[in-house]
All heavy atoms as an XYZ file, in Angstrom:
915
protein
N      44.839    -15.694    -76.139
C      45.262    -16.094    -77.447
C      46.769    -15.743    -77.735
O      47.451    -16.468    -78.234
C      44.334    -15.352    -78.441
C      44.694    -15.671    -79.919
S      44.227    -17.371    -80.231
C      43.951    -17.264    -81.939
N      47.191    -14.614    -77.193
C      48.556    -14.205    -77.348
C      49.473    -15.162    -76.592
O      50.496    -15.592    -77.033
C      48.814    -12.719    -76.927
C      48.054    -11.781    -77.864
C      50.296    -12.401    -76.868
C      48.063    -10.337    -77.416
N      49.067    -15.535    -75.406
C      49.851    -16.432    -74.556
C      50.023    -17.801    -75.298
O      51.081    -18.284    -75.314
C      49.203    -16.648    -73.160
C      49.959    -17.538    -72.225
C      51.321    -16.972    -71.933
C      49.163    -17.653    -70.960
N      48.970    -18.239    -75.849
C      49.042    -19.516    -76.592
C      50.002    -19.436    -77.809
O      50.875    -20.296    -78.037
C      47.652    -19.959    -77.105
C      47.574    -21.228    -77.929
C      48.028    -22.402    -77.075
C      46.220    -21.435    -78.402
N      49.982    -18.326    -78.489
C      50.838    -18.198    -79.658
C      52.337    -18.063    -79.174
O      53.158    -18.625    -79.871
C      50.577    -16.880    -80.414
C      49.221    -17.080    -81.208
O      48.857    -18.210    -81.510
N      48.529    -16.020    -81.599
N      52.563    -17.477    -78.073
C      53.994    -17.372    -77.555
C      54.475    -18.787    -77.097
O      55.596    -19.135    -77.432
C      54.054    -16.421    -76.349
C      54.109    -14.937    -76.663
C      53.994    -14.161    -75.345
C      55.233    -14.554    -77.489
N      53.522    -19.593    -76.577
C      53.945    -20.932    -76.169
C      54.295    -21.702    -77.404
O      55.199    -22.508    -77.466
C      52.770    -21.592    -75.421
C      53.065    -22.977    -75.083
C      53.997    -23.302    -74.038
C      52.492    -24.060    -75.758
C      54.292    -24.678    -73.746
C      52.776    -25.353    -75.479
C      53.655    -25.642    -74.457
N      53.487    -21.668    -78.500
C      53.748    -22.408    -79.626
C      54.998    -22.018    -80.320
O      55.756    -22.823    -80.921
C      52.538    -22.315    -80.616
C      51.299    -23.046    -80.121
C      50.128    -22.823    -81.087
C      51.493    -24.534    -79.964
N      55.267    -20.739    -80.293
C      56.449    -20.195    -80.967
C      57.729    -20.645    -80.274
O      58.777    -20.944    -80.933
C      56.445    -18.595    -81.034
C      57.572    -17.940    -81.613
C      57.752    -18.279    -83.075
C      57.444    -16.454    -81.454
N      57.692    -20.647    -78.949
C      58.942    -20.962    -78.163
C      58.899    -22.420    -77.560
O      59.817    -22.666    -76.744
C      59.170    -19.917    -77.082
C      59.502    -18.588    -77.741
C      58.535    -17.543    -77.744
C      60.747    -18.392    -78.288
C      58.894    -16.361    -78.421
C      61.064    -17.188    -78.875
C      60.131    -16.167    -78.964
O      60.439    -14.964    -79.510
N      58.033    -23.249    -78.010
C      58.121    -24.573    -77.436
C      59.044    -25.425    -78.228
O      59.266    -25.159    -79.414
C      56.682    -25.208    -77.535
O      56.295    -25.313    -78.766
N      59.686    -26.400    -77.564
C      60.583    -27.265    -78.257
C      59.930    -27.948    -79.397
O      58.728    -28.324    -79.316
C      61.093    -28.258    -77.158
C      60.670    -27.679    -75.897
C      59.503    -26.770    -76.175
N      60.662    -28.409    -80.436
C      60.165    -29.151    -81.508
C      59.982    -30.549    -80.980
O      60.548    -31.031    -80.078
C      61.042    -29.132    -82.767
C      62.372    -29.803    -82.543
C      61.171    -27.762    -83.333
C      63.135    -30.090    -83.718
N      59.131    -31.353    -81.679
C      58.911    -32.707    -81.366
C      60.133    -33.490    -81.824
O      60.499    -33.488    -82.985
C      57.649    -33.276    -82.052
C      56.366    -32.715    -81.476
C      55.158    -33.286    -82.171
C      53.877    -32.625    -81.511
N      52.717    -33.140    -82.217
N      60.788    -34.159    -80.921
C      61.989    -34.862    -81.234
C      61.956    -36.235    -80.447
O      61.632    -36.224    -79.334
C      63.243    -34.048    -80.743
O      64.407    -34.776    -80.974
N      62.273    -37.262    -81.186
C      62.214    -38.586    -80.496
C      63.423    -38.672    -79.571
O      64.454    -38.121    -79.816
C      62.247    -39.679    -81.574
C      60.987    -39.680    -82.379
C      60.954    -40.924    -83.315
O      61.598    -41.953    -82.996
O      60.279    -40.785    -84.388
N      63.211    -39.448    -78.547
C      64.297    -39.708    -77.588
C      65.441    -40.477    -78.324
O      65.140    -41.437    -79.018
C      63.790    -40.536    -76.408
O      62.721    -39.767    -75.791
C      64.907    -40.723    -75.400
N      66.653    -40.002    -78.113
C      67.803    -40.552    -78.762
C      68.522    -41.694    -77.975
O      69.383    -42.376    -78.520
C      68.825    -39.425    -79.086
C      68.235    -38.406    -79.979
O      67.558    -38.683    -80.946
N      68.362    -37.120    -79.575
N      68.195    -41.775    -76.706
C      68.910    -42.784    -75.881
C      68.016    -43.459    -74.797
O      66.847    -43.174    -74.735
N      68.637    -44.338    -74.135
C      67.969    -45.125    -73.074
C      68.816    -45.181    -71.809
O      70.094    -45.081    -71.930
C      67.726    -46.517    -73.530
C      66.688    -46.674    -74.718
C      66.563    -48.168    -75.043
C      65.702    -48.378    -76.237
N      65.664    -49.764    -76.641
N      68.170    -45.300    -70.619
C      68.901    -45.396    -69.417
C      68.784    -46.769    -68.902
O      67.811    -47.503    -69.051
C      68.207    -44.434    -68.415
C      68.364    -43.010    -68.686
C      67.529    -42.206    -69.463
C      69.480    -42.218    -68.302
N      68.046    -40.952    -69.501
C      69.202    -40.904    -68.860
C      70.650    -42.381    -67.618
C      70.087    -39.863    -68.697
C      71.479    -41.319    -67.412
C      71.241    -40.049    -67.932
N      69.821    -47.254    -68.255
C      69.871    -48.571    -67.733
C      70.418    -48.656    -66.281
O      71.236    -47.769    -65.895
C      70.904    -49.464    -68.547
C      70.504    -49.461    -70.043
C      70.999    -48.490    -70.892
C      69.665    -50.441    -70.580
C      70.600    -48.488    -72.199
C      69.289    -50.413    -71.898
C      69.778    -49.415    -72.733
O      69.419    -49.404    -73.978
N      69.943    -49.639    -65.541
C      70.388    -49.749    -64.128
C      71.776    -50.342    -64.018
O      72.457    -49.990    -63.010
C      69.426    -50.685    -63.377
C      68.021    -50.063    -63.189
O      67.938    -48.817    -63.181
O      67.091    -50.841    -63.050
N      72.198    -51.107    -64.971
C      73.542    -51.754    -64.952
C      74.250    -51.552    -66.227
O      73.612    -51.411    -67.289
C      73.380    -53.301    -64.659
O      72.791    -53.934    -65.765
C      72.609    -53.573    -63.368
N      75.592    -51.696    -66.165
C      76.415    -51.587    -67.307
C      76.111    -52.749    -68.243
O      76.047    -52.596    -69.467
C      77.864    -51.648    -66.844
S      79.106    -51.735    -68.189
N      75.922    -53.911    -67.685
C      75.672    -55.114    -68.477
C      74.437    -54.965    -69.360
O      74.430    -55.324    -70.472
C      75.549    -56.375    -67.544
C      75.511    -57.654    -68.268
C      75.513    -58.808    -67.288
C      75.572    -60.112    -67.992
N      75.759    -61.256    -67.020
N      73.376    -54.377    -68.755
C      72.138    -54.182    -69.524
C      72.371    -53.134    -70.699
O      71.876    -53.369    -71.784
C      71.048    -53.696    -68.605
C      70.421    -54.745    -67.783
C      69.398    -54.191    -66.855
C      68.831    -55.183    -65.919
N      67.767    -54.631    -64.975
N      73.108    -52.127    -70.370
C      73.419    -51.154    -71.341
C      74.235    -51.745    -72.529
O      73.962    -51.544    -73.716
C      74.242    -49.987    -70.771
S      74.548    -48.639    -71.872
N      75.174    -52.591    -72.226
C      76.021    -53.092    -73.241
C      75.310    -54.245    -74.052
O      75.713    -54.636    -75.124
C      77.323    -53.716    -72.614
C      78.303    -52.634    -72.140
C      79.528    -53.198    -71.616
O      79.523    -54.307    -71.019
N      80.554    -52.453    -71.624
N      74.142    -54.707    -73.579
C      73.386    -55.709    -74.338
C      72.452    -55.019    -75.357
O      71.897    -55.697    -76.294
C      72.473    -56.460    -73.374
N      72.331    -53.731    -75.314
C      71.460    -52.960    -76.212
C      72.198    -52.725    -77.594
O      73.375    -52.617    -77.636
C      71.025    -51.582    -75.591
C      70.049    -50.962    -76.355
O      70.338    -50.239    -77.367
O      68.831    -51.043    -76.011
N      71.347    -52.716    -78.666
C      71.930    -52.419    -80.032
C      72.701    -51.087    -80.093
O      73.635    -50.985    -80.872
C      70.739    -52.349    -80.948
C      69.731    -53.175    -80.226
C      69.960    -53.034    -78.759
N      72.385    -50.211    -79.220
C      73.050    -48.894    -79.192
C      74.575    -49.147    -79.016
O      75.396    -48.540    -79.694
C      72.538    -48.077    -77.998
S      73.344    -46.398    -77.834
N      74.884    -49.974    -78.077
C      76.285    -50.357    -77.793
C      76.826    -51.463    -78.752
O      77.881    -51.345    -79.327
C      76.400    -50.843    -76.351
C      77.843    -51.264    -75.853
C      78.705    -50.257    -75.479
C      78.196    -52.525    -75.969
C      79.956    -50.692    -75.146
C      79.438    -52.889    -75.597
C      80.385    -51.998    -75.164
O      81.666    -52.336    -74.808
N      76.048    -52.563    -78.876
C      76.461    -53.667    -79.626
C      76.556    -53.494    -81.147
O      77.477    -53.912    -81.810
C      75.580    -54.904    -79.352
C      75.727    -55.531    -77.972
C      74.767    -56.613    -77.656
C      75.024    -57.836    -78.494
N      74.288    -58.977    -78.210
N      75.589    -52.820    -81.731
C      75.459    -52.706    -83.125
C      75.988    -51.368    -83.577
O      76.665    -51.325    -84.647
C      73.967    -52.744    -83.547
C      73.754    -52.666    -85.020
C      72.267    -52.822    -85.390
O      71.448    -53.180    -84.587
N      71.920    -52.517    -86.647
N      75.836    -50.274    -82.788
C      76.237    -48.935    -83.285
C      77.530    -48.458    -82.620
O      77.942    -47.402    -82.873
C      75.086    -47.934    -83.085
C      73.893    -48.321    -83.879
C      72.686    -48.640    -83.227
C      73.860    -48.322    -85.271
C      71.579    -49.008    -83.961
C      72.757    -48.634    -86.014
C      71.555    -48.998    -85.291
N      78.083    -49.312    -81.735
C      79.356    -49.028    -81.091
C      79.380    -47.716    -80.286
O      80.348    -47.011    -80.279
C      80.474    -49.127    -82.086
C      80.507    -50.338    -82.921
C      80.039    -50.454    -84.191
C      80.908    -51.553    -82.318
C      80.023    -51.605    -84.840
C      80.940    -52.727    -83.006
C      80.460    -52.780    -84.290
O      80.472    -53.942    -85.026
N      78.275    -47.339    -79.707
C      78.157    -46.102    -78.851
C      78.570    -46.483    -77.440
O      78.278    -47.566    -76.926
C      76.748    -45.548    -78.925
C      76.300    -45.134    -80.338
C      77.111    -44.029    -80.906
N      77.084    -42.916    -80.017
C      77.889    -41.947    -79.892
N      79.024    -41.939    -80.735
N      77.848    -40.943    -79.104
N      79.226    -45.551    -76.728
C      79.564    -45.841    -75.314
C      78.395    -45.900    -74.393
O      77.380    -45.211    -74.624
C      80.528    -44.711    -75.029
C      80.010    -43.552    -75.908
C      79.567    -44.229    -77.160
N      78.513    -46.626    -73.334
C      77.631    -46.541    -72.205
C      78.181    -45.584    -71.167
O      79.168    -45.888    -70.452
C      77.381    -47.962    -71.570
S      76.541    -49.090    -72.636
N      77.604    -44.500    -71.128
C      78.059    -43.339    -70.206
C      77.396    -43.570    -68.820
O      76.252    -43.890    -68.672
C      77.760    -41.983    -70.754
C      78.237    -41.791    -72.174
C      77.702    -40.412    -72.585
C      79.700    -41.786    -72.227
N      78.185    -43.249    -67.737
C      77.667    -43.296    -66.441
C      77.267    -41.862    -65.992
O      78.135    -40.948    -65.759
C      78.711    -43.818    -65.477
C      78.142    -44.080    -64.045
C      77.260    -45.132    -63.796
C      78.523    -43.275    -63.008
C      76.752    -45.315    -62.516
C      78.077    -43.492    -61.757
C      77.195    -44.536    -61.499
N      75.989    -41.600    -66.009
C      75.432    -40.241    -65.633
C      74.252    -40.414    -64.717
O      73.394    -41.298    -64.896
C      74.984    -39.531    -66.843
C      76.123    -39.001    -67.688
C      75.652    -38.169    -68.806
N      76.786    -37.624    -69.510
C      76.735    -37.042    -70.719
N      75.624    -36.924    -71.333
N      77.822    -36.617    -71.242
N      74.129    -39.568    -63.671
C      73.027    -39.656    -62.721
C      72.887    -41.038    -62.158
O      71.674    -41.511    -62.006
C      71.737    -39.144    -63.432
C      71.902    -37.780    -63.988
O      72.477    -36.929    -63.422
N      71.342    -37.566    -65.198
N      73.900    -41.659    -61.789
C      73.935    -42.972    -61.151
C      73.234    -44.048    -61.957
O      72.782    -45.115    -61.412
C      73.285    -42.907    -59.713
C      74.137    -42.061    -58.794
O      75.337    -42.189    -58.783
N      73.479    -41.215    -58.027
N      73.188    -43.915    -63.266
C      72.741    -44.904    -64.226
C      73.640    -44.887    -65.436
O      74.468    -44.012    -65.580
C      71.271    -44.622    -64.642
C      70.265    -44.776    -63.480
C      68.851    -44.672    -64.027
C      67.889    -44.900    -62.943
N      66.518    -44.951    -63.421
N      73.328    -45.827    -66.318
C      74.141    -45.964    -67.568
C      73.229    -45.548    -68.701
O      72.110    -45.846    -68.805
C      74.676    -47.383    -67.764
C      75.605    -47.800    -66.690
C      75.180    -48.425    -65.590
C      76.982    -47.461    -66.842
C      76.161    -48.792    -64.543
C      77.828    -47.824    -65.825
C      77.437    -48.426    -64.681
N      73.821    -44.760    -69.555
C      73.126    -44.073    -70.714
C      73.820    -44.308    -72.043
O      75.014    -44.119    -72.140
C      73.009    -42.595    -70.395
C      72.294    -41.771    -71.447
C      70.938    -41.912    -71.709
C      72.947    -40.808    -72.209
C      70.253    -41.209    -72.629
C      72.306    -39.999    -73.041
C      70.882    -40.221    -73.372
O      70.317    -39.525    -74.248
N      73.069    -44.789    -73.002
C      73.571    -44.974    -74.361
C      72.654    -44.239    -75.293
O      71.437    -44.362    -75.219
C      73.721    -46.458    -74.709
S      74.541    -46.831    -76.282
N      73.203    -43.548    -76.273
C      72.398    -42.800    -77.246
C      72.970    -42.795    -78.633
O      74.172    -42.983    -78.835
C      72.140    -41.308    -76.800
C      73.395    -40.496    -76.896
C      73.647    -39.740    -78.044
C      74.289    -40.438    -75.855
C      74.790    -38.953    -78.109
C      75.431    -39.673    -75.958
C      75.669    -38.873    -77.040
N      72.141    -42.739    -79.655
C      72.541    -42.519    -80.978
C      71.889    -41.258    -81.588
O      70.816    -40.873    -81.101
C      72.140    -43.756    -81.867
O      70.757    -43.865    -81.854
C      72.761    -45.026    -81.433
N      72.537    -40.729    -82.570
C      71.979    -39.485    -83.210
C      71.643    -39.783    -84.646
O      72.032    -39.200    -85.627
C      73.024    -38.378    -83.136
S      73.343    -37.815    -81.467
N      70.727    -40.783    -84.790
C      70.302    -41.194    -86.164
C      69.203    -40.273    -86.539
O      68.321    -39.916    -85.726
C      69.795    -42.622    -86.164
C      70.798    -43.604    -85.885
N      70.541    -44.945    -85.701
C      72.205    -43.562    -85.809
C      71.618    -45.603    -85.457
N      72.643    -44.845    -85.537
N      69.151    -39.797    -87.786
C      68.189    -38.910    -88.267
C      66.840    -39.647    -88.360
O      66.747    -40.793    -88.718
C      68.481    -38.373    -89.685
O      69.698    -37.716    -89.659
N      65.763    -38.962    -87.832
C      64.414    -39.553    -87.773
C      63.455    -38.444    -88.094
O      63.563    -37.307    -87.871
C      64.100    -39.957    -86.336
C      64.942    -41.086    -85.849
C      64.610    -41.410    -84.439
C      65.577    -42.474    -83.785
N      65.376    -42.686    -82.388
N      62.367    -38.915    -88.800
C      61.217    -37.988    -89.118
C      61.679    -36.713    -89.803
O      61.164    -35.645    -89.467
C      60.479    -37.631    -87.829
C      59.802    -38.881    -87.161
O      59.434    -39.844    -87.874
N      59.677    -38.814    -85.892
N      62.664    -36.833    -90.705
C      63.125    -35.679    -91.428
C      64.031    -34.758    -90.674
O      64.526    -33.762    -91.209
N      64.331    -35.038    -89.455
C      65.242    -34.211    -88.612
C      66.633    -34.823    -88.730
O      66.803    -35.960    -88.166
C      64.822    -34.136    -87.143
C      63.542    -33.314    -86.939
N      63.492    -31.911    -87.064
C      62.295    -33.721    -86.725
C      62.230    -31.520    -86.879
N      61.477    -32.633    -86.608
N      67.578    -34.115    -89.286
C      68.937    -34.657    -89.292
C      69.545    -34.395    -87.869
O      69.418    -33.267    -87.388
C      69.808    -33.924    -90.371
C      69.230    -34.334    -91.758
C      70.175    -34.012    -92.852
N      71.389    -34.729    -92.698
C      72.530    -34.388    -93.241
N      72.519    -33.329    -94.081
N      73.653    -35.078    -93.114
N      70.246    -35.396    -87.369
C      70.821    -35.287    -86.052
C      72.337    -35.485    -86.115
O      72.827    -36.229    -86.962
C      70.187    -36.342    -85.086
C      68.683    -36.122    -84.941
C      68.085    -37.061    -83.957
C      66.659    -36.818    -83.862
N      66.056    -37.536    -82.764
N      73.046    -34.822    -85.263
C      74.542    -34.817    -85.309
C      75.057    -35.015    -83.877
O      74.493    -34.548    -82.929
C      75.076    -33.550    -85.872
C      74.451    -33.246    -87.163
C      73.292    -32.532    -87.344
C      75.147    -33.581    -88.372
C      72.813    -32.213    -88.572
C      74.646    -33.317    -89.615
C      73.462    -32.618    -89.751
N      76.170    -35.614    -83.771
C      76.885    -35.834    -82.486
C      77.617    -34.590    -82.017
O      77.758    -34.426    -80.797
C      77.909    -37.039    -82.603
C      77.225    -38.326    -82.698
C      77.174    -39.007    -83.929
C      76.692    -38.938    -81.614
C      76.531    -40.234    -84.072
C      75.961    -40.142    -81.737
C      75.918    -40.802    -82.937
O      75.327    -41.970    -83.036
N      78.006    -33.683    -82.990
C      78.780    -32.478    -82.586
C      78.104    -31.267    -83.143
O      77.438    -31.346    -84.205
C      80.186    -32.515    -83.120
O      80.153    -32.502    -84.532
C      80.950    -33.768    -82.569
N      78.269    -30.210    -82.515
C      77.759    -28.890    -82.962
C      78.422    -28.520    -84.302
O      77.756    -28.032    -85.224
C      77.904    -27.792    -81.914
C      77.277    -26.487    -82.390
C      77.285    -25.441    -81.163
O      78.195    -25.583    -80.369
O      76.484    -24.525    -81.280
N      79.762    -28.745    -84.371
C      80.491    -28.445    -85.584
C      79.946    -29.271    -86.799
O      79.780    -28.670    -87.843
C      82.018    -28.697    -85.325
C      82.809    -28.209    -86.483
O      82.539    -27.141    -87.050
N      83.847    -28.982    -86.889
N      79.683    -30.546    -86.596
C      79.105    -31.320    -87.665
C      77.751    -30.840    -88.112
O      77.436    -30.828    -89.309
N      76.976    -30.352    -87.176
C      75.693    -29.846    -87.527
C      75.754    -28.523    -88.340
O      75.141    -28.336    -89.340
C      74.846    -29.564    -86.216
S      73.174    -28.928    -86.521
N      76.643    -27.627    -87.841
C      76.841    -26.343    -88.488
C      77.351    -26.458    -89.928
O      76.986    -25.622    -90.785
C      77.757    -25.472    -87.646
C      77.113    -24.992    -86.380
C      78.122    -24.270    -85.500
O      79.269    -24.363    -85.553
N      77.524    -23.526    -84.507
N      78.089    -27.503    -90.223
C      78.573    -27.695    -91.543
C      77.411    -28.060    -92.556
O      77.461    -27.692    -93.738
C      79.600    -28.787    -91.661
C      80.931    -28.411    -91.045
C      81.928    -29.524    -91.145
C      83.183    -29.205    -90.479
N      84.228    -30.275    -90.494
N      76.382    -28.642    -92.011
C      75.239    -29.090    -92.855
C      74.054    -28.105    -92.776
O      73.263    -28.145    -93.633
C      74.826    -30.473    -92.459
C      75.796    -31.490    -92.651
C      76.177    -31.768    -94.065
O      75.232    -31.844    -94.912
N      77.407    -31.909    -94.412
N      73.990    -27.322    -91.681
C      72.890    -26.448    -91.403
C      73.136    -25.021    -91.921
O      73.542    -24.179    -91.172
C      72.560    -26.484    -89.926
S      71.105    -25.616    -89.484
N      72.991    -24.831    -93.187
C      73.399    -23.530    -93.837
C      72.193    -22.835    -94.397
O      72.428    -21.655    -94.905
C      74.418    -23.774    -94.948
O      73.868    -24.659    -95.941
C      75.716    -24.416    -94.316
N      71.005    -23.286    -94.222
C      69.830    -22.583    -94.789
C      69.534    -21.350    -93.965
O      69.706    -21.345    -92.771
C      68.636    -23.511    -94.817
C      68.824    -24.844    -95.557
C      69.273    -25.935    -94.580
O      70.023    -25.752    -93.629
N      68.883    -27.160    -94.869
N      69.042    -20.363    -94.631
C      68.636    -19.136    -93.973
C      67.531    -19.415    -92.961
O      66.563    -20.216    -93.271
C      68.143    -18.135    -95.079
C      67.956    -16.732    -94.515
S      69.582    -16.032    -94.344
C      69.214    -14.406    -94.460
N      67.547    -18.886    -91.830
C      66.544    -18.972    -90.754
C      66.686    -20.264    -89.994
O      65.769    -20.555    -89.134
N      67.721    -21.046    -90.190
C      67.879    -22.344    -89.522
C      69.128    -22.155    -88.593
O      70.032    -21.352    -88.870
C      68.090    -23.481    -90.419
C      66.982    -23.659    -91.451
S      65.408    -24.137    -90.595
C      65.712    -25.970    -90.390
N      69.148    -22.980    -87.522
C      70.353    -22.957    -86.606
C      70.448    -24.340    -85.931
O      69.473    -25.164    -85.960
C      70.129    -21.885    -85.562
C      68.950    -22.149    -84.640
S      68.653    -20.843    -83.467
C      69.701    -21.255    -82.159
N      71.616    -24.616    -85.411
C      71.771    -25.907    -84.719
C      71.566    -25.637    -83.253
O      72.092    -24.755    -82.609
C      73.332    -26.321    -84.920
S      73.686    -26.831    -86.605
N      70.764    -26.594    -82.679
C      70.556    -26.564    -81.244
C      70.639    -28.010    -80.659
O      70.574    -28.996    -81.396
C      69.119    -26.010    -80.887
C      68.969    -24.599    -81.366
C      68.052    -26.885    -81.513
N      70.921    -28.050    -79.375
C      71.026    -29.418    -78.756
C      69.622    -29.799    -78.187
O      68.952    -29.108    -77.510
C      71.937    -29.229    -77.536
S      71.997    -30.690    -76.561
N      69.219    -31.013    -78.647
C      67.965    -31.575    -78.208
C      68.218    -33.035    -77.841
O      68.476    -33.814    -78.750
C      66.829    -31.447    -79.261
C      66.558    -30.003    -79.717
C      65.745    -30.026    -81.051
C      65.699    -29.366    -78.583
N      68.087    -33.380    -76.635
C      68.189    -34.759    -76.172
C      69.502    -35.445    -76.588
O      69.513    -36.406    -77.325
C      66.969    -35.606    -76.620
C      67.011    -36.980    -76.033
O      67.411    -37.153    -74.843
O      66.476    -37.887    -76.663
N      70.617    -34.807    -76.230
C      71.991    -35.388    -76.454
C      72.500    -35.212    -77.862
O      73.662    -35.492    -78.128
C      72.012    -36.850    -76.069
O      71.679    -37.054    -74.807
N      71.702    -34.785    -78.843
C      72.084    -34.604    -80.216
C      71.875    -33.155    -80.768
O      71.005    -32.528    -80.255
C      71.440    -35.548    -81.166
S      71.592    -37.272    -80.743
N      72.634    -32.735    -81.710
C      72.423    -31.493    -82.299
C      71.496    -31.681    -83.521
O      71.622    -32.591    -84.214
C      73.717    -30.855    -82.767
C      74.549    -30.379    -81.586
C      75.506    -31.243    -81.043
C      74.370    -29.103    -81.034
C      76.270    -30.780    -80.018
C      75.065    -28.688    -79.925
C      76.047    -29.514    -79.401
O      76.787    -29.134    -78.324
N      70.616    -30.716    -83.651
C      69.635    -30.805    -84.756
C      69.575    -29.392    -85.483
O      69.640    -28.351    -84.752
C      68.210    -31.137    -84.368
C      68.113    -32.577    -83.827
C      66.653    -33.011    -83.576
O      65.742    -32.531    -84.297
O      66.436    -33.724    -82.539
N      69.333    -29.403    -86.755
C      69.173    -28.190    -87.593
C      67.698    -27.807    -87.575
O      66.922    -28.607    -88.091
C      69.717    -28.406    -88.993
S      69.648    -26.886    -90.041
N      67.327    -26.760    -86.868
C      65.889    -26.422    -86.748
C      65.692    -24.875    -86.936
O      66.659    -24.097    -87.109
C      65.435    -26.741    -85.308
C      65.491    -28.222    -85.028
C      66.232    -25.960    -84.310
N      64.499    -24.471    -87.106
C      64.139    -23.032    -87.275
C      64.606    -22.206    -86.089
O      64.508    -22.750    -84.964
C      62.657    -22.928    -87.540
N      65.097    -21.047    -86.335
C      65.562    -20.184    -85.265
C      64.408    -19.932    -84.294
O      63.248    -19.892    -84.712
C      66.023    -18.924    -85.784
C      67.400    -19.036    -86.493
C      67.975    -17.679    -86.913
C      69.342    -17.970    -87.515
N      69.964    -16.724    -88.006
N      64.767    -19.907    -82.974
C      63.735    -19.608    -81.982
C      63.387    -20.901    -81.153
O      62.727    -20.776    -80.112
N      63.808    -22.078    -81.651
C      63.551    -23.332    -80.895
C      64.526    -23.365    -79.658
O      65.710    -23.094    -79.782
C      63.784    -24.559    -81.823
C      63.774    -25.846    -81.015
C      62.766    -24.521    -82.871
N      63.900    -23.717    -78.507
C      64.687    -23.787    -77.321
C      65.509    -25.076    -77.291
O      65.032    -26.110    -77.796
C      63.845    -23.735    -76.019
C      63.337    -22.320    -75.786
C      62.577    -22.207    -74.500
N      61.398    -23.055    -74.544
C      60.616    -23.342    -73.549
N      60.964    -23.023    -72.337
N      59.482    -24.107    -73.716
N      66.685    -24.998    -76.712
C      67.535    -26.191    -76.691
C      67.791    -26.621    -75.221
O      67.330    -26.004    -74.306
C      68.834    -25.853    -77.412
O      69.583    -24.933    -76.611
N      68.472    -27.770    -75.137
C      68.981    -28.288    -73.837
C      70.420    -28.498    -73.921
O      70.858    -29.633    -74.068
C      68.197    -29.484    -73.568
C      68.576    -30.160    -72.222
O      69.209    -29.510    -71.410
N      68.117    -31.324    -71.976
N      71.218    -27.454    -73.853
C      72.693    -27.575    -74.076
C      73.386    -28.501    -73.049
O      74.382    -29.139    -73.441
C      73.195    -26.172    -73.970
C      72.158    -25.308    -73.321
C      70.861    -26.046    -73.558
N      72.916    -28.646    -71.872
C      73.563    -29.523    -70.883
C      73.564    -30.987    -71.360
O      74.503    -31.716    -71.052
C      72.864    -29.408    -69.538
N      72.542    -31.372    -72.104
C      72.499    -32.763    -72.571
C      73.492    -33.083    -73.621
O      73.689    -34.273    -73.930
C      71.046    -33.175    -73.030
O      70.805    -32.513    -74.286
N      74.115    -32.120    -74.244
C      75.085    -32.326    -75.324
C      76.542    -32.144    -74.813
O      77.445    -32.141    -75.748
C      74.818    -31.395    -76.579
S      73.360    -31.908    -77.486
N      76.709    -31.988    -73.562
C      78.051    -31.750    -73.168
C      78.964    -33.002    -73.313
O      78.397    -34.125    -73.338
C      78.112    -31.365    -71.665
C      77.709    -32.410    -70.708
C      77.905    -31.964    -69.249
N      77.256    -32.943    -68.355
C      77.817    -34.114    -68.052
N      78.941    -34.447    -68.532
N      77.245    -34.893    -67.170
N      80.196    -32.818    -73.600
C      81.079    -33.996    -73.884
C      81.158    -34.759    -72.631
O      81.204    -34.299    -71.476
C      82.376    -33.519    -74.333
C      82.432    -32.941    -75.745
C      83.790    -32.710    -76.257
O      84.700    -33.467    -75.883
O      84.030    -31.674    -76.956
N      81.274    -36.102    -72.818
C      81.441    -37.003    -71.702
C      82.820    -36.900    -71.035
O      83.774    -36.605    -71.747
C      81.259    -38.395    -72.166
N      82.790    -36.893    -69.725
C      84.155    -36.824    -69.042
C      84.767    -38.253    -69.007
O      84.123    -39.245    -69.320
C      83.938    -36.429    -67.569
O      83.144    -37.497    -66.923
C      83.210    -35.128    -67.436
N      86.044    -38.388    -68.740
C      86.726    -39.623    -68.644
C      86.094    -40.503    -67.670
O      85.994    -41.714    -67.878
C      88.234    -39.356    -68.283
C      89.040    -38.787    -69.456
O      88.582    -38.847    -70.619
O      90.084    -38.293    -69.138
N      85.635    -39.975    -66.545
C      84.959    -40.666    -65.483
C      83.733    -41.385    -66.048
O      83.433    -42.577    -65.776
C      84.693    -39.915    -64.247
C      84.293    -40.754    -63.102
O      84.935    -41.787    -62.834
O      83.346    -40.294    -62.379
N      82.905    -40.572    -66.777
C      81.643    -41.114    -67.359
C      81.943    -42.206    -68.371
O      81.171    -43.208    -68.431
C      80.818    -39.946    -67.984
C      80.303    -39.010    -66.994
C      79.624    -37.800    -67.690
O      80.220    -37.330    -68.693
O      78.615    -37.306    -67.131
N      83.011    -42.018    -69.089
C      83.308    -43.006    -70.234
C      83.919    -44.296    -69.617
O      83.765    -45.344    -70.227
C      84.360    -42.362    -71.156
C      83.866    -41.201    -71.939
S      82.668    -41.698    -73.211
C      83.850    -42.437    -74.407
N      84.621    -44.251    -68.520
C      85.422    -45.389    -68.036
C      84.694    -46.268    -66.997
O      85.252    -47.258    -66.552
C      86.702    -44.867    -67.452
C      87.584    -44.326    -68.560
O      87.571    -44.714    -69.660
N      88.336    -43.292    -68.138
N      83.425    -46.031    -66.654
C      82.719    -46.826    -65.630
C      82.114    -47.976    -66.264
O      81.730    -48.957    -65.517
C      81.600    -45.954    -64.973
C      82.066    -44.813    -64.148
C      81.977    -45.180    -62.738
C      82.263    -43.924    -61.933
N      82.667    -44.120    -60.660
N      82.024    -48.120    -67.527
C      81.392    -49.264    -68.199
C      82.193    -49.813    -69.268
O      81.798    -49.942    -70.423
C      79.948    -48.867    -68.720
S      78.876    -50.257    -69.166
N      83.428    -50.256    -68.976
C      84.303    -50.777    -69.987
C      84.704    -52.214    -69.449
O      85.198    -52.353    -68.391
C      85.550    -49.943    -70.220
C      85.129    -48.616    -70.777
C      86.503    -50.617    -71.165
C      86.249    -47.651    -70.881
N      84.489    -53.204    -70.355
C      84.939    -54.587    -70.054
C      85.804    -55.065    -71.087
O      85.736    -54.804    -72.162
C      83.661    -55.434    -69.859
C      82.844    -55.186    -68.731
C      81.539    -54.816    -68.860
C      83.347    -55.301    -67.402
C      80.752    -54.581    -67.807
C      82.574    -55.053    -66.287
C      81.298    -54.659    -66.520
O      80.489    -54.446    -65.380
């Protein structure tokens, strides 16, 4: 019973995926992420990735940690990285900081036409 409670306390919150992976730059640029929302197609892990940080299911999402911290001021809340975006969540939620790292010039410049 204690193990189950620890798992629930420290498990990530349910968060919808913010982006999609593509085999080609052309497929990435055909997606609304790029065409409608003007987000870049990043080259990561030998594929192209495009993401948006639109708020969903009551979770406000932000592109930068600073932007999140300006809005996340409630007691007991903190900004964490979850699937490429920062979210204001209850303290204790595990994050994935590597997914929020800034894109390098090389990642940004592989899919520009």
